[in-house]
C-alpha positions in Angstrom: -25.8 -21.4 -6.7 -22.1 -20.8 -5.1 -20.7 -17.3 -3.3 -18.2 -15.4 -4.1 -16.1 -15.1 -0.7 -14.6 -12.1 0.0 -11.3 -12.0 1.8 -10.1 -8.7 3.5 -6.7 -7.6 4.3 -5.4 -4.4 6.8 -1.9 -3.5 6.1 -0.8 -1.1 9.1 2.6 1.3 7.4 4.0 2.9 10.5 7.8 2.9 9.4 9.5 5.9 6.9 9.0 5.1 3.3 12.9 5.0 2.4 15.8 3.7 5.0 14.1 0.0 5.0 12.3 -1.7 2.6 9.2 -3.2 5.2 7.0 -0.2 3.2 7.8 -1.0 -0.2 7.5 -4.6 0.9 4.1 -4.5 1.8 3.1 -1.9 -0.5 4.1 -4.6 -3.3 2.3 -7.5 -1.4 -1.0 -5.2 -1.5 -0.8 -4.0 -4.4 -0.8 -8.2 -5.4 -2.9 -9.5 -3.3 -5.6 -6.9 -5.3 -4.9 -8.1 -8.2 -7.2 -11.6 -7.3 -11.3 -11.3 -7.5 -12.5 -11.6 -4.2 -10.1 -9.5 -2.5 -10.6 -6.7 -0.6 -7.3 -4.0 0.8 -7.1 -2.0 2.7 -4.2 0.0 4.2 -3.7 2.5 6.9 -1.3 5.0 7.3 0.0 5.8 10.8 3.0 7.8 12.1 6.4 8.1 10.2 4.3 5.4 7.6 2.6 9.0 6.7 5.2 10.3 4.7 4.8 7.7 2.7 1.9 9.6 0.9 3.2 13.1 0.4 2.8 14.0 -3.3 5.7 15.0 -5.2 7.8 13.0 -3.8 11.7 12.9 -4.7 12.5 8.9 -4.5 16.4 8.8 -3.6 18.5 6.9 -6.5 18.0 3.4 -6.3 14.9 3.8 -4.4 11.3 2.6 -5.4 8.5 5.7 -5.4 5.8 4.9 -2.1 3.6 8.0 -4.1 3.0 5.9 -6.7 2.4 2.9 -5.5 0.1 4.4 -2.9 -2.0 5.9 -5.9 -2.2 1.9 -7.8 -3.4 1.0 -4.4 -5.9 3.8 -3.8 -7.7 2.9 -7.4 -8.3 -0.5 -6.4 -8.6 -0.3 -2.3 -8.6 1.9 0.4 -5.8 4.3 1.7 -6.3 6.2 5.4 -4.0 8.3 7.3 
């Protein structure tokens, strides 16, 4: 009998959602990891990172929408501020 091992990941996002790519890269990686079986994702938004969760964001031209990425992730992982 084999046991399924769970791998836990914690992402701490403390940068504003727009202006640099760190929040985008963290959310993109988390969204890809959460698809793997036996993986549990937690995202903690801290400081300017809480702005990633603002509803109804007006995304600057050429940028991703951090709110949509977080919503998708929250359906399969955990998001806390």
